C-alpha positions, 0 to 999 in steps of 0.5 A: 520612031522606033523607039515609039514602036518599041514602047507601044509592043511593050505597052501591048505587052503589059496590057495582056498581062494586067488582062490575065492578072485580072481574070486570074483574080476575079477566078481566086475570088469567085472561087472564095465565094464559092467556098464560103457558100458550099461551107455553109450549105454543108452545116446546114446538111449536118443539122439535117443529117442530125434531125433524120437520126433523131426521127429514125428513132422516134418514128414508126416503121411506116415512116422509116423509108420517108427518113431514108430517103432524107437520109440518102438525099443529105448523103448525096448533097454532101458528096456533091457540095464535097466535089465543088468545094474541091473544085473551087479550092484546088491544091495550089503549090506554093513556089519560091519565086525566081532569083531577083538578079536574072529576073530583072536582067532579063526585063531590063534586056527586053526594054531593048533601049526603047527607054534610057535607063540606068540599072543597078542591081546589088541583091544578092544573085541567089535572092528570090521572093514569091514573084515568078520570072514573068511577074518580075519582068513585068513589074520592071518594065511597068516602073520604066514604062510608068516613068518614061510617060513623064516629061523630063529630057530624054538625055535623063535616064530612068534610075533603076536600083535592086537592092536587099534590106532588112525590115523588121528583122527580115530580109526584102528585096526592094526595086527602087525606081526614080524619076526627074519628074512626076508622071501624070495621068492615070498611071496604069503601069503603077496600078499593075505594078501595084497588084504584081507586089500585092500578090506577092505579099509586097507594097508599092510606095511613092515619095518625093525624089532627091533633087526633085521629081519622084521615087517608087519603091516595091519592097517584096518580102524575100523567100528563104 
């Protein structure tokens, strides 16, 4: 019963993080859309300003007041759109992620024995990716929970290895999760793990496990 309650608590934590991640992605998408539209409008305003300048040189004194109104309105619109673009595309500092080893150890500890797990951390202690400690924790929990739904005997632990590997001449961190069976269903946890990996410039892949079952590999580019 305790293990069931612990798994439920972990699943609820995963769902809350998934919802927060989805809201953040929606906000980013909306910001990109707004930024693109305001950029187009600024181009149109530039055309209006150039045309107003030509009209000012060609019109008489009576019409010059209308041209000045047009130029003033274009200037006000430009400032308003510039403010909108600043809000839509706030300056977000690009920060290095958390040390992978410590974050994975914390994630394993947060499982609290709810799921039988054989974890091996072989990556260098100082290795970091673009993932925050929170993202790495939810990534690990998601991989383990996904395997916990597979129809395997409880005596067979989920395997998790964290290692460093060179891909294309550059160092990457791989989280390799092995399971003696292939989980069925919608696999919400794997979907969340893939979203976290992609946000950090990485990828998730599944393959057949040696000896049967499934292996899931999350590859994350290492940050110097």
